[in-house]
C-alpha positions as CSV (number, residue, x, y, z in Angstrom):
1,M,-26.9,-5.4,5.8
2,K,-23.1,-5.1,6.2
3,T,-21.5,-1.9,5.0
4,I,-19.3,-2.5,1.9
5,G,-16.2,-0.4,1.5
6,L,-15.1,0.3,-2.1
7,I,-11.7,1.6,-3.1
8,G,-12.6,3.2,-6.5
9,G,-11.5,5.6,-9.2
10,M,-9.3,3.2,-11.1
11,S,-10.9,4.2,-13.4
12,W,-14.2,5.9,-12.4
13,E,-15.8,4.1,-15.4
14,S,-15.2,0.7,-13.7
15,S,-16.2,2.1,-10.2
16,D,-19.5,3.2,-11.8
17,L,-20.0,-0.4,-13.0
18,Y,-19.3,-1.7,-9.5
19,Y,-21.9,0.6,-8.0
20,Q,-24.5,-0.3,-10.6
21,V,-24.0,-4.1,-10.2
22,I,-24.0,-4.0,-6.4
23,N,-27.2,-1.9,-6.2
24,R,-29.0,-3.9,-8.8
25,K,-28.1,-7.2,-7.1
26,V,-29.3,-5.9,-3.7
27,Q,-32.6,-4.8,-5.2
28,Q,-32.9,-8.1,-7.0
29,I,-32.5,-10.0,-3.8
30,L,-34.4,-7.8,-1.4
31,D,-36.9,-6.4,-3.9
32,G,-38.7,-3.1,-3.5
33,I,-36.6,0.0,-3.4
34,H,-33.6,-1.5,-1.5
35,S,-30.1,-0.4,-2.3
36,C,-26.6,-1.1,-1.0
37,Q,-25.1,0.3,2.2
38,C,-21.6,1.2,1.2
39,L,-18.8,3.7,1.4
40,M,-16.5,4.6,-1.5
41,F,-13.1,6.3,-1.4
42,S,-12.2,7.3,-5.0
43,V,-8.7,8.2,-6.0
44,D,-7.5,10.4,-8.9
45,F,-6.6,7.8,-11.5
46,A,-4.2,10.1,-13.5
47,E,-1.8,9.9,-10.5
48,I,-2.3,6.2,-10.0
49,A,-1.8,5.4,-13.7
50,S,1.4,7.5,-13.8
51,L,2.8,5.7,-10.8
52,Q,1.9,2.3,-12.3
53,H,3.9,3.0,-15.5
54,M,6.8,4.3,-13.5
55,G,6.9,1.1,-11.4
56,E,6.3,2.9,-8.1
57,W,4.4,0.1,-6.5
58,D,5.6,0.8,-3.0
59,L,4.1,4.3,-3.2
60,L,1.0,2.9,-4.7
61,A,0.7,0.4,-1.9
62,K,0.9,3.3,0.6
63,K,-1.9,5.1,-1.2
64,M,-4.1,2.0,-1.3
65,I,-3.5,1.4,2.4
66,S,-4.4,4.9,3.3
67,A,-7.7,4.6,1.3
68,A,-8.5,1.3,3.0
69,Q,-7.8,2.7,6.5
70,R,-10.2,5.6,5.7
71,L,-12.9,3.1,4.8
72,E,-12.3,1.1,7.9
73,R,-12.5,4.2,10.1
74,G,-15.7,5.2,8.3
75,G,-17.4,2.0,9.3
76,A,-16.9,-0.5,6.5
77,D,-17.3,-4.1,7.5
78,F,-15.3,-5.4,4.6
79,M,-13.9,-3.9,1.4
80,L,-13.3,-4.4,-2.3
81,L,-10.5,-3.0,-4.4
82,C,-12.5,-2.0,-7.6
83,T,-9.7,-2.9,-10.0
84,N,-7.8,-6.0,-11.0
85,T,-4.4,-4.3,-11.5
86,M,-4.1,-2.8,-8.0
87,H,-4.5,-6.3,-6.5
88,K,-0.7,-6.4,-7.0
89,V,-0.7,-4.7,-3.6
90,A,-3.6,-6.5,-2.0
91,G,-1.4,-8.3,0.5
92,E,0.0,-5.1,1.8
93,I,-3.5,-3.6,2.1
94,Q,-4.8,-6.6,4.1
95,Q,-1.9,-6.5,6.5
96,N,-2.7,-2.9,7.4
97,V,-6.4,-3.1,8.1
98,N,-8.5,-5.3,10.5
99,I,-11.4,-5.9,8.2
100,P,-11.4,-8.4,5.3
101,L,-10.5,-7.5,1.8
102,L,-12.5,-9.6,-0.7
103,H,-9.9,-10.6,-3.3
104,I,-11.1,-10.5,-6.9
105,V,-9.3,-13.7,-7.8
106,D,-11.1,-15.6,-5.0
107,A,-14.5,-14.5,-6.3
108,T,-13.6,-15.2,-9.9
109,A,-12.1,-18.6,-9.1
110,N,-15.2,-19.6,-7.3
111,A,-17.2,-18.9,-10.5
112,I,-14.7,-20.7,-12.7
113,Q,-14.8,-23.8,-10.4
114,N,-18.6,-23.8,-10.6
115,K,-18.2,-24.3,-14.4
116,K,-15.5,-27.0,-13.8
117,L,-13.0,-25.2,-16.1
118,K,-9.2,-25.5,-15.6
119,K,-7.6,-23.5,-18.4
120,L,-8.6,-19.8,-18.9
121,G,-7.3,-17.0,-21.2
122,L,-6.5,-13.8,-19.3
123,L,-7.2,-10.4,-20.9
124,A,-6.0,-7.5,-18.7
125,T,-3.5,-4.7,-18.3
126,R,0.1,-5.5,-19.1
127,F,0.9,-5.5,-15.4
128,S,-1.7,-8.2,-14.7
129,M,-0.8,-10.3,-17.7
130,E,2.9,-10.2,-17.3
131,D,3.2,-10.2,-13.4
132,D,2.2,-13.1,-11.3
133,F,-0.2,-11.6,-8.7
134,L,-3.3,-12.8,-10.4
135,K,-2.0,-15.8,-12.4
136,G,-0.1,-17.1,-9.4
137,R,-3.1,-16.9,-7.1
138,F,-5.3,-18.7,-9.6
139,Q,-2.8,-21.5,-9.9
140,S,-1.6,-21.9,-6.3
141,K,-4.9,-21.6,-4.5
142,Y,-7.3,-23.1,-7.1
143,G,-5.3,-25.1,-9.6
144,I,-6.6,-22.9,-12.4
145,E,-4.1,-22.3,-15.3
146,T,-4.2,-18.9,-17.0
147,I,-2.7,-18.2,-20.4
148,V,-2.0,-14.8,-21.8
149,P,-1.8,-13.3,-25.3
150,E,1.5,-12.9,-27.3
151,E,3.7,-9.8,-26.6
152,N,2.3,-7.7,-29.4
153,E,-1.2,-8.6,-28.4
154,R,-0.6,-7.8,-24.8
155,R,0.7,-4.3,-25.9
156,D,-2.6,-3.7,-27.9
157,V,-4.8,-4.9,-25.0
158,H,-3.0,-2.6,-22.6
159,E,-3.0,0.4,-24.9
160,I,-6.7,0.1,-25.6
161,I,-7.5,0.1,-21.9
162,Y,-5.4,3.2,-21.1
163,S,-6.1,5.2,-24.2
164,E,-9.7,4.4,-24.8
165,L,-11.7,2.4,-22.2
166,I,-10.7,4.3,-19.1
167,R,-11.9,7.5,-21.0
168,G,-15.3,5.8,-21.8
169,I,-14.3,5.4,-25.5
170,I,-15.8,2.3,-27.0
171,S,-14.7,1.7,-30.6
172,E,-15.7,-1.1,-33.0
173,S,-12.1,-1.5,-34.2
174,S,-10.8,-2.1,-30.7
175,K,-13.6,-4.6,-30.0
176,Q,-12.7,-6.5,-33.1
177,R,-9.0,-6.5,-32.1
178,Y,-10.0,-7.9,-28.6
179,L,-12.1,-10.6,-30.3
180,E,-9.2,-11.5,-32.5
181,I,-6.9,-11.9,-29.5
182,I,-9.5,-13.9,-27.6
183,E,-9.9,-16.2,-30.6
184,N,-6.1,-16.8,-30.5
185,L,-6.3,-17.7,-26.8
186,I,-9.1,-20.2,-27.5
187,L,-7.0,-21.8,-30.3
188,K,-4.3,-22.2,-27.6
189,G,-6.7,-24.2,-25.4
190,A,-8.5,-21.6,-23.3
191,E,-11.8,-23.0,-22.2
192,G,-13.1,-19.6,-21.1
193,I,-11.9,-16.0,-20.9
194,I,-11.3,-13.9,-17.8
195,A,-12.0,-10.2,-18.4
196,G,-9.2,-9.4,-16.0
197,C,-9.6,-5.6,-16.2
198,T,-12.8,-4.1,-15.1
199,E,-13.0,-1.8,-18.2
200,I,-12.9,-4.7,-20.6
201,E,-16.4,-5.5,-19.6
202,L,-17.5,-2.3,-21.2
203,V,-16.6,-3.6,-24.7
204,I,-16.7,-7.4,-24.6
205,K,-19.9,-9.1,-23.6
206,P,-20.7,-12.8,-23.0
207,S,-22.8,-12.9,-26.1
208,D,-19.7,-12.0,-28.2
209,L,-18.0,-15.3,-27.4
210,Q,-18.5,-19.0,-28.0
211,V,-16.8,-19.8,-24.6
212,E,-17.6,-18.6,-21.1
213,L,-16.7,-15.0,-20.3
214,F,-15.9,-14.4,-16.6
215,E,-16.7,-10.7,-15.9
216,T,-14.5,-10.1,-12.9
217,T,-16.3,-6.8,-11.9
218,K,-19.7,-8.4,-12.0
219,I,-18.5,-11.6,-10.2
220,H,-16.6,-9.6,-7.5
221,A,-19.5,-7.1,-6.9
222,E,-22.2,-9.8,-6.7
223,M,-20.1,-11.9,-4.2
224,A,-19.8,-8.7,-2.1
225,V,-23.6,-8.4,-2.0
226,R,-23.9,-12.0,-0.9
227,I,-21.5,-11.4,1.9
228,A,-23.2,-8.1,2.9
229,L,-26.6,-9.9,3.2
230,E,-25.6,-13.2,4.6
């Protein structure tokens, strides 16, 4: 079994989900009492979130590179960034380590292509919905078009993530707002929905939708297990 490196803490709620999915998948494949062989470096998300909202992406890249290098020195064979938003600096991370970084878009695009879908709605933080680091990779590498909610809807999606979900708060009113926004994306032609923020999977489940829901955390984590065991 290869050792999986995990850069976590963004938020710890999503990192907990990564750890659960990875271990359950290892146990499912190997049976018995097997669990994953992994290392996690977890950051203080208060500092990360503050720097995100100040636009300090160069400093954030340095912090992520430092975390990645610690995992590499610790013996990780490859690594995951346990967050969608910080993939904004994924390129800088990969340039500064010698082990592979499994990109969340690559894992998710593989799952989307298996369903033969071409146009997906993207629900994520404002950074991920408004910048091009996820959308551009989906389009340029895989020919997958992503559409995002309207401006006021993006504001609500982002606010719910940072004021509720990263704190472990799950409210019915926020879930209904997400479902309303998702329905609008479907009306615009979305054939499926990408839960492009790991915390969104805490509130929106596949059974809530009439279209396919691509749970990026689950997809990313399960692909990591396949790589670790191949």
